C-alpha positions as CSV (number, residue, x, y, z in Angstrom):
1,M,35.6,11.3,-34.8
2,K,35.3,7.5,-34.4
3,T,38.6,7.5,-32.5
4,Y,37.5,10.2,-30.1
5,R,34.2,8.3,-29.4
6,S,36.2,5.1,-28.8
7,Y,38.4,7.0,-26.3
8,L,35.3,8.3,-24.5
9,A,34.0,4.8,-24.2
10,R,37.2,3.6,-22.6
11,L,37.6,6.5,-20.2
12,P,35.6,5.0,-17.3
13,R,37.7,1.9,-17.4
14,L,40.9,3.9,-17.4
15,V,39.7,5.9,-14.4
16,K,38.8,2.7,-12.5
17,T,42.2,1.1,-13.3
18,S,44.1,4.2,-12.1
19,A,42.1,4.3,-8.9
20,A,42.7,0.6,-8.3
21,L,46.5,1.2,-8.8
22,G,46.4,4.0,-6.4
23,V,44.7,1.9,-3.7
24,A,47.2,-0.9,-4.2
25,I,50.2,1.5,-4.0
26,F,48.8,3.1,-0.8
27,A,48.2,-0.3,0.8
28,T,51.7,-1.5,0.0
29,S,53.2,1.7,1.4
30,A,51.2,1.3,4.6
31,L,52.3,-2.3,5.1
32,Q,55.9,-1.3,4.5
33,A,55.6,1.4,7.1
34,Q,54.0,-0.9,9.6
35,S,56.7,-3.5,9.1
36,S,59.4,-0.9,9.5
37,S,57.8,0.3,12.7
38,Q,57.6,-3.2,14.1
39,S,61.2,-3.9,13.3
40,T,62.5,-0.8,15.2
41,A,60.1,-1.2,18.2
42,P,61.8,-2.5,21.4
43,A,61.4,-6.2,22.1
44,L,58.9,-7.0,24.7
45,P,60.2,-9.0,27.8
46,P,59.9,-12.7,27.5
47,S,56.8,-14.2,29.0
48,N,58.9,-16.1,31.6
49,A,60.7,-13.0,32.8
50,P,61.4,-13.6,36.5
51,S,60.1,-11.4,39.3
52,H,62.6,-9.1,41.1
53,R,62.5,-11.3,44.2
54,A,63.2,-14.5,42.2
55,K,66.0,-12.9,40.3
56,E,67.7,-11.5,43.4
57,F,67.4,-14.8,45.2
58,V,68.9,-16.8,42.4
59,K,71.8,-14.4,42.1
60,D,72.4,-14.4,45.9
61,A,72.1,-18.2,46.1
62,A,74.6,-18.6,43.3
63,Q,77.1,-16.4,45.1
64,A,76.6,-18.4,48.3
65,N,77.2,-21.7,46.5
66,Q,80.3,-20.4,44.8
67,T,81.6,-19.0,48.1
68,E,81.1,-22.3,50.0
69,I,82.9,-24.2,47.2
70,A,85.9,-21.8,47.3
71,M,86.1,-21.9,51.1
72,A,85.9,-25.7,51.0
73,N,88.8,-25.8,48.6
74,V,90.8,-23.7,51.0
75,A,89.8,-25.9,54.0
76,E,90.8,-29.1,52.2
77,N,94.3,-27.7,51.7
78,K,94.8,-26.0,55.1
79,S,92.9,-27.9,57.7
80,Q,94.8,-30.0,60.3
81,N,91.7,-31.9,61.4
82,T,90.1,-34.9,59.7
83,Q,86.6,-34.0,60.7
84,V,87.0,-30.5,59.3
85,K,88.4,-31.9,56.0
86,D,85.4,-34.3,55.8
87,L,83.1,-31.3,56.4
88,A,84.8,-29.4,53.6
89,R,84.6,-32.3,51.1
90,M,80.9,-32.7,51.9
91,L,80.2,-29.0,51.5
92,R,82.1,-28.7,48.2
93,R,80.3,-31.7,46.8
94,D,76.8,-30.6,47.9
95,H,77.3,-26.9,46.8
96,E,78.6,-27.9,43.4
97,K,75.4,-30.0,42.9
98,N,73.2,-27.1,44.2
99,Y,75.0,-24.6,41.9
100,S,74.4,-26.8,38.9
101,Q,70.7,-27.1,39.7
102,L,70.5,-23.3,40.2
103,H,72.3,-22.6,37.0
104,T,69.7,-24.6,35.0
105,I,66.9,-22.5,36.6
106,A,68.8,-19.3,35.9
107,M,69.2,-20.2,32.2
108,A,65.5,-20.9,31.9
109,Y,64.8,-17.3,33.1
110,G,67.6,-15.7,31.2
111,I,69.4,-14.7,34.5
112,A,73.1,-14.2,34.0
113,L,75.1,-15.5,36.9
114,D,78.4,-13.9,37.7
115,P,81.2,-16.6,37.4
116,K,83.3,-14.6,39.9
117,L,82.7,-14.0,43.6
118,D,81.7,-10.5,44.5
119,M,84.1,-8.3,46.4
120,L,82.7,-9.1,49.9
121,N,82.7,-12.9,49.4
122,Q,86.1,-12.9,47.8
123,H,87.4,-10.9,50.8
124,E,86.1,-13.6,53.1
125,V,87.8,-16.4,51.1
126,N,91.1,-14.4,51.1
127,R,90.8,-13.9,54.8
128,L,90.5,-17.7,55.4
129,Q,93.4,-18.3,53.0
130,K,95.6,-16.0,55.1
131,A,94.5,-17.4,58.5
132,N,97.2,-18.8,60.7
133,D,97.4,-22.6,60.3
134,A,96.9,-23.2,64.1
135,D,93.7,-21.1,64.1
136,F,92.3,-22.2,60.7
137,D,90.0,-25.0,61.8
138,K,88.3,-22.8,64.4
139,E,88.0,-19.9,61.9
140,Y,86.6,-22.1,59.2
141,T,84.0,-23.8,61.3
142,K,82.8,-20.5,62.7
143,V,82.5,-19.1,59.2
144,M,80.5,-22.1,58.2
145,L,78.1,-21.7,61.1
146,K,77.6,-18.0,60.2
147,D,77.2,-18.6,56.5
148,H,74.7,-21.5,56.9
149,V,72.6,-19.5,59.4
150,K,72.3,-16.8,56.8
151,C,71.6,-19.2,54.0
152,I,68.8,-21.0,55.9
153,K,67.2,-17.6,56.7
154,R,67.5,-16.6,53.0
155,F,66.1,-19.9,51.7
156,D,63.2,-19.9,54.2
157,K,62.3,-16.4,53.0
158,A,62.4,-17.5,49.4
159,V,60.0,-20.4,50.1
160,S,57.5,-17.9,51.6
161,D,58.0,-14.9,49.2
162,V,59.0,-16.1,45.7
163,E,56.1,-16.8,43.3
164,E,57.9,-18.8,40.7
165,Q,57.2,-22.4,41.5
166,D,60.5,-23.9,40.3
167,V,62.6,-21.3,42.2
168,K,60.4,-21.9,45.3
169,Q,60.8,-25.7,44.9
170,Y,64.6,-25.3,44.6
171,A,64.7,-23.4,47.9
172,Q,62.5,-25.9,49.6
173,N,64.5,-28.9,48.4
174,T,67.8,-27.3,49.4
175,L,66.9,-26.5,53.0
176,P,67.4,-30.0,54.4
177,A,70.9,-30.1,53.0
178,L,71.6,-26.6,54.5
179,R,70.3,-27.7,57.9
180,R,72.5,-30.8,57.7
181,H,75.5,-28.6,56.8
182,L,74.8,-26.5,59.8
183,Q,74.7,-29.5,62.2
184,K,77.9,-30.9,60.8
185,S,79.6,-27.5,61.1
186,E,78.4,-27.3,64.7
187,D,79.9,-30.7,65.4
188,A,83.2,-29.8,63.8
189,A,83.3,-26.5,65.6
190,R,83.0,-28.3,69.0
191,A,85.6,-30.9,67.9
192,V,88.2,-28.2,67.2
193,G,87.6,-26.4,70.4
194,V,85.3,-23.5,69.5
195,D,83.7,-22.5,72.9
196,E,80.0,-23.1,73.5
197,S,79.2,-19.4,74.0
198,T,80.5,-18.6,70.6
199,I,78.4,-21.3,68.9
200,T,75.3,-20.3,70.8
201,S,75.9,-16.6,69.9
202,I,76.0,-17.5,66.2
203,L,73.0,-19.8,66.3
204,K,70.8,-17.3,68.1
205,D,69.9,-15.6,64.8
206,L,68.4,-18.9,63.5
207,P,64.6,-19.0,63.5
208,S,63.4,-21.2,66.4
209,E,61.8,-23.8,64.1
210,D,65.0,-24.3,62.2
211,R,67.0,-24.4,65.4
212,A,64.8,-27.2,66.6
213,V,65.6,-29.1,63.4
214,T,69.3,-28.7,63.6
215,S,69.7,-29.3,67.4
216,R,69.9,-32.8,68.7
């Protein structure tokens, strides 16, 4: 009888202990479930994820730099003109520097740059490589005029449209070099006998304010 009364006295504490254990087990299970859910959830994009405009500009600019470097290498080997060779060396040096700066920006935003030229740019490099030696200097300088007109327009647009300040600043800082390249390409084209009407036809696509900067 005494044992039974002792059991009754301890019964409330047993109930409380069981309830506490149940709450603890439930809480542990909930935490495990939450942890599992978080580990399988897709990762959120980094806070510095670039805008579509910035990403496309960085990739396009990288291809342009790589193409100019590849074409400059061809010109240094095939050109018969000292002024054209000097132009090629300047372009290779400047575009290697520009590409290095751009690569740093791309890494900061997690943008993967293709180490190879795309099909269209590689085709243009191959075309120059196969050009007749007698015509090479004219062909190369005309390509340099066309390419730098396109680059200046692309970089001008990036300055206006891209929101990321470091990408915008890169475009802004590179424009003077691109304008200088265009002027030197124009001088070299005249030196190797490219007719004035061809030069004018290529440069007509350049915005008027940029044309004023590059013209003497």
